[in-house]
MISETI-128317 format. One record per residue (C-alpha): residue in three letters; x, y, z. Coordinates in nm, 4 decimals. Example, Ala and Ser with C-alpha at 12.3 -4.5 7.8 and 13.67 -1.06 7.14 Angstrom:
2
r  xx  yy  zz
ALA  1.2300  -0.4500  0.7800
SER  1.3670  -0.1060  0.7140
# end
This chain:
425
r  xx  yy  zz
UNK  8.4015  4.2968  -0.2384
UNK  8.2156  4.0847  0.0472
UNK  8.2954  4.2191  0.3820
UNK  8.3100  3.9647  0.6715
UNK  8.0580  4.0180  0.9534
UNK  8.1601  4.1718  1.2579
UNK  8.1620  3.9047  1.4821
UNK  8.3844  3.6752  1.2472
UNK  8.7414  3.6228  1.2522
UNK  8.9258  3.8324  1.0097
UNK  9.2440  3.6404  0.9358
UNK  9.2571  3.4270  0.6986
UNK  9.5106  3.1413  0.6652
UNK  9.5403  3.0415  0.2904
UNK  9.5138  2.7408  0.2092
UNK  9.2549  2.6551  0.4623
UNK  9.4566  2.3030  0.5761
UNK  9.7373  2.4909  0.7401
UNK  9.5025  2.5097  1.0727
UNK  9.4006  2.1301  1.0360
UNK  9.5778  1.9721  1.3539
UNK  9.8691  1.7180  1.2934
UNK  10.0560  1.5867  1.5753
UNK  10.2330  1.3646  1.3897
UNK  10.3855  1.6136  1.1702
UNK  10.4162  1.9283  1.3657
UNK  10.5372  2.0338  1.6707
UNK  10.2976  2.2225  1.9568
UNK  10.2758  2.5957  1.9114
UNK  10.5423  2.7642  2.1173
UNK  10.2668  2.9369  2.3426
UNK  10.0998  2.6475  2.4020
UNK  10.2769  2.5125  2.7115
UNK  10.1687  2.8023  2.9524
UNK  9.8340  2.8068  2.8966
UNK  9.5511  2.7076  3.1479
UNK  9.3865  2.5045  2.9220
UNK  9.6814  2.2941  2.7939
UNK  9.5961  1.9783  2.9875
UNK  9.2491  2.0058  2.8742
UNK  9.3382  2.1187  2.5138
UNK  9.6309  1.9075  2.4401
UNK  9.8162  2.2236  2.2390
UNK  9.7582  2.3098  1.8573
UNK  10.0175  2.1167  1.5992
UNK  9.9647  2.3203  1.2820
UNK  10.1184  2.4381  0.9633
UNK  9.9897  2.8142  1.0205
UNK  10.2598  2.9666  1.2496
UNK  10.0731  3.0769  1.5182
UNK  10.1910  3.1349  1.8434
UNK  9.8772  2.9740  2.0280
UNK  9.5196  2.9915  1.9326
UNK  9.4921  3.3613  2.0628
UNK  9.6396  3.4100  1.7270
UNK  9.2895  3.3414  1.5907
UNK  9.0924  3.5964  1.7743
UNK  9.0739  3.8774  1.5254
UNK  8.7327  3.9561  1.5035
UNK  8.6679  4.3458  1.3922
UNK  8.3932  4.3876  1.6578
UNK  8.5094  4.2190  1.9835
UNK  8.1695  4.3515  2.1092
UNK  7.9516  4.1479  1.8617
UNK  8.1465  3.8509  1.8680
UNK  7.9920  3.5591  1.9824
UNK  8.3437  3.3268  1.9861
UNK  8.4192  3.1936  2.3614
UNK  8.7512  3.3392  2.4270
UNK  8.9537  3.4604  2.7278
UNK  8.9980  3.8100  2.5492
UNK  8.6394  3.8635  2.6938
UNK  8.6867  3.7828  3.0619
UNK  8.3061  3.8821  3.1483
UNK  8.1630  3.6721  2.8623
UNK  8.4389  3.3913  2.9321
UNK  8.3801  3.3575  3.2556
UNK  7.9613  3.3179  3.1652
UNK  7.9948  3.0524  2.9007
UNK  8.2201  2.8578  3.1283
UNK  7.9757  2.8836  3.4169
UNK  7.6916  2.7397  3.1729
UNK  7.8506  2.4266  3.0991
UNK  8.0580  2.3940  3.4239
UNK  8.3790  2.4044  3.2903
UNK  8.5133  2.2313  2.9955
UNK  8.5842  1.8682  3.1717
UNK  8.4207  1.6340  3.0037
UNK  8.4144  1.4398  3.3440
UNK  8.1679  1.6425  3.4985
UNK  7.9139  1.5961  3.2918
UNK  7.5821  1.3618  3.4648
UNK  7.6272  1.0237  3.4687
UNK  7.2937  0.8754  3.3181
UNK  7.1125  0.5490  3.2909
UNK  7.1373  0.3218  2.9448
UNK  6.8422  0.3064  2.7502
UNK  6.7137  0.0747  2.5139
UNK  6.6891  0.1290  2.1344
UNK  6.4374  0.0138  1.8925
UNK  6.5789  -0.2135  1.5823
UNK  6.7260  0.0377  1.3431
UNK  6.8302  -0.0517  0.9461
UNK  7.1206  -0.0084  0.7940
UNK  7.0063  0.2795  0.5958
UNK  6.7458  0.5078  0.6764
UNK  6.5999  0.7755  0.4425
UNK  6.5861  1.1175  0.5402
UNK  6.2804  1.3318  0.5205
UNK  6.2953  1.7284  0.5195
UNK  5.9289  1.8321  0.4800
UNK  5.6083  1.7376  0.2969
UNK  5.6194  2.0075  0.0208
UNK  5.5389  1.9226  -0.3453
UNK  5.4094  1.5591  -0.2365
UNK  5.0152  1.4578  -0.1499
UNK  5.0673  1.1226  -0.0798
UNK  5.1759  0.9254  0.2223
UNK  5.5146  0.7641  0.2102
UNK  5.5186  0.4087  0.3137
UNK  5.8547  0.3822  0.4701
UNK  5.8852  0.1707  0.7999
UNK  6.1544  0.4227  0.9627
UNK  6.2329  0.7622  0.8572
UNK  6.4803  1.0355  0.9581
UNK  6.3879  1.3909  1.0219
UNK  6.5351  1.6783  1.1261
UNK  6.5158  1.7662  1.4531
UNK  6.4937  2.1490  1.4096
UNK  6.2187  2.1137  1.2128
UNK  5.9915  1.9606  1.5177
UNK  6.0125  2.3389  1.7029
UNK  6.0159  2.6713  1.5795
UNK  6.3511  2.7776  1.6046
UNK  6.2375  3.1533  1.7583
UNK  6.0247  3.0828  2.0193
UNK  6.1024  2.6861  2.0883
UNK  5.7098  2.6096  2.0636
UNK  5.6409  2.2678  1.9519
UNK  5.5494  2.2594  1.6022
UNK  5.3640  1.9291  1.6281
UNK  5.2103  1.7594  1.9528
UNK  5.0940  1.4132  1.8724
UNK  5.1957  1.1718  1.6243
UNK  4.9149  1.2003  1.3851
UNK  5.0513  1.6034  1.3382
UNK  5.4041  1.4244  1.3127
UNK  5.3046  1.2382  1.0217
UNK  5.1020  1.4818  0.8968
UNK  5.3820  1.7377  0.8896
UNK  5.6073  1.5257  0.6696
UNK  5.3439  1.2859  0.5227
UNK  5.4984  0.9915  0.6822
UNK  5.3206  0.6797  0.8468
UNK  5.1610  0.7379  1.1873
UNK  5.3449  0.4064  1.2740
UNK  5.6563  0.4782  1.0881
UNK  5.9589  0.4372  1.3598
UNK  6.1055  0.8365  1.3969
UNK  6.4630  0.9253  1.4652
UNK  6.5290  1.2778  1.4681
UNK  6.8698  1.4251  1.3145
UNK  7.0517  1.6823  1.5170
UNK  7.2814  1.7791  1.2035
UNK  7.1938  2.1369  1.0626
UNK  7.3693  2.4585  1.0349
UNK  7.4961  2.6423  1.2998
UNK  7.2214  2.8992  1.3623
UNK  6.9891  2.6200  1.4217
UNK  7.2194  2.4585  1.6847
UNK  7.2821  2.7431  1.8516
UNK  6.8837  2.8444  1.8861
UNK  6.8185  2.5051  2.0473
UNK  7.0626  2.5621  2.2869
UNK  6.9204  2.8916  2.3641
UNK  6.5751  2.7463  2.4141
UNK  6.4606  2.8324  2.7942
UNK  6.1448  2.5764  2.8638
UNK  6.4138  2.2656  2.8165
UNK  6.0772  2.0258  3.0103
UNK  5.8591  2.1608  2.7047
UNK  6.1034  2.0379  2.4669
UNK  6.1690  1.7081  2.6349
UNK  5.7816  1.6125  2.6869
UNK  5.7629  1.6954  2.3562
UNK  5.9920  1.3897  2.2021
UNK  5.8485  1.1756  2.4751
UNK  5.5146  1.2076  2.3278
UNK  5.5800  1.1687  1.9761
UNK  5.7636  0.8586  2.0771
UNK  6.0885  0.9187  1.8868
UNK  6.2791  0.6354  1.8811
UNK  6.6382  0.8117  1.8784
UNK  6.7579  1.1727  1.8707
UNK  7.1255  1.2107  1.7600
UNK  7.2510  1.4918  1.9759
UNK  7.3087  1.8464  1.7668
UNK  7.6201  1.8709  1.6359
UNK  7.7896  2.1936  1.7498
UNK  8.0955  2.3067  1.5469
UNK  8.4640  2.2762  1.6447
UNK  8.5600  2.5587  1.4003
UNK  8.9323  2.5584  1.2826
UNK  9.0053  2.9561  1.3004
UNK  8.8820  3.0371  1.6308
UNK  9.0609  2.9853  1.9934
UNK  9.0603  2.6679  2.1502
UNK  8.8267  2.7261  2.4376
UNK  8.5663  2.7772  2.1659
UNK  8.5825  2.4388  2.0342
UNK  8.6519  2.2911  2.4091
UNK  8.2867  2.4589  2.4902
UNK  8.1248  2.3025  2.1682
UNK  8.2425  1.9668  2.2942
UNK  8.0776  1.9840  2.6418
UNK  7.7923  2.1440  2.5014
UNK  7.7621  1.8085  2.3115
UNK  7.8277  1.5995  2.6128
UNK  7.5500  1.7839  2.8094
UNK  7.3263  1.7786  2.5454
UNK  7.3481  1.3965  2.5250
UNK  7.2977  1.3194  2.9251
UNK  6.9988  1.6018  2.9156
UNK  6.7903  1.3649  2.6544
UNK  6.9023  1.0356  2.8387
UNK  6.8400  1.1822  3.1724
UNK  6.4765  1.2387  3.0152
UNK  6.4360  0.8967  2.8688
UNK  6.5032  0.9740  2.4920
UNK  6.7739  0.7422  2.3502
UNK  7.0226  0.9552  2.1915
UNK  7.3713  0.9093  1.9703
UNK  7.6579  1.0738  2.0922
UNK  7.8107  1.2958  1.8640
UNK  8.1734  1.2946  1.8498
UNK  8.3013  1.5988  1.6607
UNK  8.6883  1.6716  1.7199
UNK  8.9251  1.8579  1.6027
UNK  9.2574  1.7183  1.7538
UNK  9.3877  1.3877  1.8678
UNK  9.3587  1.5260  2.2332
UNK  8.9919  1.6032  2.1723
UNK  8.9688  1.2300  2.0467
UNK  9.1660  1.1047  2.3083
UNK  8.8887  1.2912  2.5537
UNK  8.5955  1.1379  2.3642
UNK  8.7331  0.8161  2.3849
UNK  8.8144  0.7743  2.7516
UNK  8.4403  0.9204  2.8165
UNK  8.2908  0.6562  2.5776
UNK  8.5260  0.3789  2.7610
UNK  8.4266  0.5185  3.1133
UNK  8.0560  0.5777  3.0858
UNK  7.9173  0.2131  2.9706
UNK  7.5334  0.4142  2.9128
UNK  7.7287  0.5177  2.5515
UNK  7.6051  0.2521  2.3175
UNK  7.5186  0.4824  2.0195
UNK  7.7404  0.7242  1.8977
UNK  7.6982  0.9966  1.5847
UNK  7.9454  1.1154  1.3248
UNK  7.8918  1.3944  0.9942
UNK  8.1166  1.3400  0.7171
UNK  7.9157  1.5588  0.5031
UNK  8.1157  1.8749  0.5616
UNK  8.4591  1.9141  0.6487
UNK  8.5413  1.5979  0.8303
UNK  8.4367  1.4112  0.4793
UNK  8.7188  1.6670  0.2673
UNK  8.9627  1.4207  0.0775
UNK  9.2541  1.5618  0.3137
UNK  9.0467  1.4954  0.6805
UNK  8.8755  1.2127  0.6202
UNK  9.0772  0.9525  0.6670
UNK  9.2011  1.0820  0.9706
UNK  8.8859  1.1039  1.1105
UNK  8.7853  0.7235  1.0330
UNK  9.1328  0.6320  1.2101
UNK  9.0545  0.7773  1.5292
UNK  8.6625  0.6697  1.5159
UNK  8.7814  0.3163  1.4563
UNK  9.0023  0.3474  1.7623
UNK  8.7028  0.4753  2.0011
UNK  8.4933  0.1750  1.9275
UNK  8.8267  -0.0639  1.9233
UNK  8.8622  0.1210  2.2986
UNK  8.5304  0.1226  2.4446
UNK  8.5358  -0.2331  2.5430
UNK  8.1969  -0.3153  2.4211
UNK  7.9827  -0.3056  2.0825
UNK  7.8932  0.0445  1.9211
UNK  7.6836  0.1550  1.6812
UNK  7.7368  0.4754  1.4900
UNK  7.4922  0.6792  1.3360
UNK  7.6671  0.8709  1.0068
UNK  7.5628  1.1365  0.7762
UNK  7.7818  1.0987  0.4558
UNK  8.0916  0.8862  0.4692
UNK  7.9204  0.6430  0.2187
UNK  8.2959  0.5442  0.0711
UNK  8.4374  0.4510  0.4302
UNK  8.1453  0.2785  0.5383
UNK  8.3351  -0.0461  0.4740
UNK  8.6051  0.0590  0.7189
UNK  8.4058  0.1737  0.9979
UNK  8.1930  -0.1963  0.9534
UNK  8.5512  -0.3630  1.0512
UNK  8.5280  -0.1886  1.4181
UNK  8.1248  -0.0843  1.4963
UNK  7.8799  -0.3525  1.5685
UNK  7.6460  -0.1981  1.3374
UNK  7.6602  0.1300  1.1191
UNK  7.3304  0.3365  1.0298
UNK  7.3531  0.5426  0.7350
UNK  7.0908  0.8639  0.7461
UNK  7.0567  0.9097  0.3861
UNK  7.0096  1.2537  0.2798
UNK  7.0929  1.2541  -0.1106
UNK  6.7646  1.0821  -0.2516
UNK  6.5566  1.3274  -0.0862
UNK  6.7665  1.6422  -0.1842
UNK  6.7747  1.5161  -0.5258
UNK  6.3982  1.4526  -0.5826
UNK  6.3370  1.7948  -0.4697
UNK  6.6054  1.8973  -0.7996
UNK  6.4122  1.6606  -1.0063
UNK  6.6573  1.3997  -1.0804
UNK  6.5652  1.0163  -1.1113
UNK  6.7708  0.7621  -1.0188
UNK  6.8906  0.5143  -1.2664
UNK  7.1782  0.2341  -1.3108
UNK  7.3688  0.2567  -1.6060
UNK  7.5158  -0.0362  -1.7947
UNK  7.8576  0.0286  -1.6697
UNK  7.7355  -0.0333  -1.3311
UNK  7.6893  0.3315  -1.2026
UNK  7.4248  0.5370  -0.9998
UNK  7.3523  0.8216  -1.1919
UNK  7.0858  1.1089  -1.1420
UNK  6.9464  1.2372  -1.4921
UNK  6.7489  1.5624  -1.4532
UNK  6.4030  1.5014  -1.5922
UNK  6.0666  1.7651  -1.6312
UNK  5.7586  1.7217  -1.4533
UNK  5.4569  1.9123  -1.5005
UNK  5.3983  2.2259  -1.3176
UNK  5.2176  2.1273  -0.9853
UNK  5.2820  1.7604  -1.0450
UNK  5.3653  1.5919  -0.7108
UNK  5.6630  1.4177  -0.6578
UNK  5.5528  1.1163  -0.4162
UNK  5.6737  0.8295  -0.6958
UNK  5.9817  0.9995  -0.7894
UNK  6.0823  1.0237  -0.4067
UNK  5.9928  0.6464  -0.3516
UNK  6.1876  0.5426  -0.6478
UNK  6.5116  0.7100  -0.5694
UNK  6.4662  0.6110  -0.1675
UNK  6.4484  0.2337  -0.3228
UNK  6.6915  0.3021  -0.5724
UNK  6.9961  0.4467  -0.3552
UNK  6.9140  0.2071  -0.1126
UNK  6.9806  -0.1245  -0.3360
UNK  7.2375  0.1112  -0.4200
UNK  7.4266  0.1133  -0.1246
UNK  7.3109  -0.2139  0.0049
UNK  7.4920  -0.3648  -0.2531
UNK  7.7926  -0.1854  -0.2503
UNK  7.8921  0.0124  0.0646
UNK  7.6999  -0.2247  0.3065
UNK  7.7314  -0.5412  0.1347
UNK  8.0647  -0.7777  0.2786
UNK  8.3397  -0.7213  0.0429
UNK  8.3898  -0.9823  -0.2026
UNK  8.6238  -1.2448  -0.1935
UNK  8.8073  -1.2742  -0.5100
UNK  9.0487  -1.5380  -0.6404
UNK  9.3134  -1.4763  -0.8987
UNK  9.3203  -1.7441  -1.1964
UNK  9.6238  -1.9237  -1.2612
UNK  9.8316  -1.7089  -1.4993
UNK  9.7646  -1.7941  -1.8621
UNK  9.4600  -2.0527  -1.7598
UNK  9.1632  -2.0383  -1.9975
UNK  8.8371  -1.9958  -1.8406
UNK  8.6025  -2.2361  -1.9511
UNK  8.2854  -2.1521  -2.1045
UNK  7.9618  -2.2942  -1.8706
UNK  7.6716  -2.2349  -2.1103
UNK  7.6023  -2.4368  -2.4064
UNK  7.6029  -2.1396  -2.6420
UNK  8.0043  -2.1463  -2.6074
UNK  8.0006  -1.8193  -2.3881
UNK  8.1044  -1.7689  -2.0090
UNK  7.8327  -1.7224  -1.7416
UNK  7.7838  -1.3624  -1.6225
UNK  7.6530  -1.3140  -1.2873
UNK  7.3245  -1.1896  -1.2148
UNK  7.2867  -0.8678  -0.9304
UNK  6.8786  -0.9868  -0.9205
UNK  6.9775  -1.3152  -0.7301
UNK  7.0951  -1.0943  -0.4473
UNK  6.8260  -0.9101  -0.4282
UNK  6.5471  -1.1829  -0.3401
UNK  6.5770  -1.0839  0.0249
UNK  6.5504  -0.6954  -0.0444
UNK  6.2568  -0.7108  -0.2817
UNK  6.1122  -0.9463  -0.0015
UNK  6.1439  -0.6735  0.2515
UNK  6.0411  -0.4137  -0.0083
UNK  6.3191  -0.2464  -0.0134
UNK  6.3191  -0.2166  -0.3899
UNK  6.0293  -0.1800  -0.6106
UNK  5.9299  -0.4937  -0.7716
UNK  5.9046  -0.4340  -1.1358
UNK  6.2793  -0.3983  -1.2597
UNK  6.2370  -0.4347  -1.6385
UNK  6.4551  -0.2603  -1.8051
UNK  6.6967  -0.1674  -1.5171
UNK  7.0478  -0.2951  -1.4803
UNK  7.1190  -0.3068  -1.0725
UNK  7.4845  -0.2406  -1.0332
UNK  7.6430  -0.0634  -0.7181
UNK  7.6952  0.3116  -0.7204
UNK  8.0737  0.3674  -0.7880
# end
């Protein structure tokens, strides 16, 4: 039996969705009203039967626990001091920054391994934490040439740095002491946009830990913007009150023009994704100005988000990940995108496979998730559809006509022989 680490909570709330906050179905926890953080937090509304969030403080070794919690007064004071309290209003004001025009789909490239040639993509996303050593904070690349070589991309490519990653890297980023070195490096690399580190809001921890993470997101965004580095504000939230606080922050600060969200983990779960999408759309509607949203994951909800945001940009991670596992994207006659495994000789580079997968996945997205919904007209009942061709067969629409502009933009390979183009289901 695997034991939990001493700094992790020991209480289990099974099934885990009992800890999801839902003010529409559950009353506030009885102990929340007397909490000093209640006005900021808004209290918990769950099916877990906890008196307040202190019931979630159950680590085996409090001395080793790194959760922001009032049961450790000295550490709690220090953690509050480092962020100037939980109130988002104390985040420094910054000036708005112009941002390079970005396409709807940006492929993420994690590294250069198993590749030999330069990837010919005009816009690329890279992990923010692959630009710096996570132990020392020293830059791993200092020039555009070094950046291009590290990821085998063009020196002229527009680069977006994605701040989504594992918590161990997020915490290392927060702990870097030489902040000016970090910021000057990003400026020298001419990174077009940075999505702010998405500090996690866990469900099984006391709420001060969530509030601390939210404030760190806001401060990280302000730090980048103040250094003249365009940044996207990451909207992590656990409760309706969290979203209300972000809504007020975005509405009151016109310098927030780009926000980010990640659906790849808990927020993308079937029983929670609609809740997040609804509240993201409310933030866009309440902003009073056009907002751009950058997402990772959540392709099935892109159409809904597009109706509320001025632009939705997807950092696409599937093509790179499946290329590494030697899978090749292909369309079936049924119109589905599938990824069969292929065999490659040992040591053979995967450049051509990566190029193909990026182009094919982008085509599927542009023809489905990013395409305007088709307007279908229901034919009259019992009406026979007349044949449109001399052979007596009714006409069948072809996707190839829709790809003219895409082909001109080099989004897909020109050689489409033997390929049935259709949207991914």
